[in-house]
N, C-alpha and C positions, 0 to 999 in steps of 0.2 A: 504492499500499500503508500502510495507517493503519501508526502508534509502535509500536502494539502488536505487529504483525504479528513484526517480527525476534524477541522475547522469546516467543513464543506456535510450541510444537513442536507438532505431531500424529503418535502413534505409530497407523496402522492395518495393514489385514492380514482377512485370514479369520479367523473362530472360531477359537480352541484354536491362536493361533499363540507363545502364549507373551504378550501384550502387556498383559496387566492385572497378572501378574505384575513384568514391567518397570517400569510405572509405580508397582508396589509398592513397591517396589526402590529407586527413584526418589524416592519420597517417605520413607523410611525415610533415606536419605541428606539429607533436610532439603529437598529441593524442593517447588515449588507444584505442586499434580497436581489433574487433574482425573478423577471416575470417569467409567464408559462408561452412556453414557446404555440399550442396550440395553438391559444388565442391571438395571438402575437399575428400570428400568420395568416389566422382566419380575418383577421379584421385588416392586416394588408393586401392580402389580395380580394377581399372585396370591395378594396378601395380602389382599386387600379383594376378589375372586373379580368382578375387571372383565374386559373384552373388549378390550380393547388390548392384545392379541400375537401378536408374529407368525404365529403359527397358528390365528390366531381372527379378528381381523381385521389384516391388515399397514396397510390404508392409517391407519387411527387409528392405530397401533404407531408408523407413521412421524410423525406428528405432534405425538405425546406425546415422539419421541426430539428430534424439530425441538427443542420447545419445550425442551427438557432443554440441548440445545446450544448454545441460546443463554443460556439461564440461566447456563450454565458461561463462556459464553464473556465475558460480562458481568461476574461477577464476576471472573474472571480478570485483567479491566479494570485492578481495583484491587490488582494485585500488583505491587510493586516490580521480581521479579525474573525472572526464566527460569519458564513455566512448561508441562509438558506435560500433552495431552490423550488418553486413551485414546478415540480419535476426533474429528472432529470436526462441522461441519456439514453437511463433503461427504457424508461414507458415509451421510448420511442421503437426498441422492438415488441415490448408490450403491445404499444397499440396492434402494430403488424401479425402478432400473437392470435391478438381478440377478432380481427376477420379472417386469421387464418389465410395468411401470407406469407411468404418467403424474408425471413429473415436474412437480410445477403449477408455478407462479411465483414464489410467493414463496418455495419451498422454494428454487429458483435465484435468488433476488433475496436470499436470506440468503448461502448456499452466494458468493455474488459479492460480497458485504458484507461478513460476515465474516470479514475474511484473518484466515490463520497464517503462519507461515515460509514461506518459499515449498519451502522445504527438507523437506519432509515424510519422516521415516520408515516404513517398511512391513517389517511381519515375513513372512517368505513361508511358505506351509504346510510344518507339520512332521511327519509323518507319528508319529513316534516321540512327542512328545508331546500330542497331539490326542488329547482325548475328550470323548464325549460328556455331559448330564445335566440334570437339575433346568430348566435357563435356556439349555442349549446343546443340541437338537432335531437340529441338522443333523450331515449325514456328512461324510468327510472330501472328498469329493469335490463336496460342496455349497463345503463353507471354500474348496475353491480355487478356485471360480465366484467366490464372495464376492471372493479377495483380486485375481483377473482386473478385479472389476466397478469392485473402491478404486480400482488402477491405472489404468483408464481414467476413472472418473471424476473422479479427482485431475487428471490431465493434461491432461484438457478444462480445466479451471476455471485452469490457468496455474503446476501445482505440478509442482518438482522430488523426483526417489526417492531415497535412499539407504536400501538394501536391509542392514535389522540380519542380522546372522551369525545361523547355526546353532549356540549356543557355549555354553558356563555361563550365567548371570543375569549375574554379573559381567561377564564379558566383555561380554557383549551391553553393557549401562548403560555401560560404560566406553568402547566403540567409540560412545554415544548423544552423553553427554557429549564426546569428544572431537571431535566434526564442529557441535558448538549451542554452544559457550564461547568468548567472543572475548575 
């Protein structure tokens, strides 16, 4: 494991489980964060009329997410403190697996090379806060399948999970910080 991995923490899980809200709260508290690749790619592609969207071209969408995640990782290397990632490189492999698409060798290599802290925080499916929207077209059943795909994928890459409790945002953030500040 590289030296950055000790301070790089991933929050993953299915869509609509509160990850981005937690990342935003961590940012407001002064922590270094990265934004979710999927949402960013969707916003940019919609803005330009692009085709790299999960509902148009999921393979191209995955490639752009991989590039985004790799750039986020490398930008974080210049930070001296903890960095919290709204998803990570293994999420791209998990996304492809969710769709029963092959995971290309370069995606595998990226997930094996760009390592995060072994402890990955996972937000469980939470129907009460789940909602669809312009960038999130999945239903709750797909959110559950995504959660399962991320569990399997990160486990295959040698990560351990800490499930984030279903609780108010402040409690969830404190839970995360208590388990990664050393």
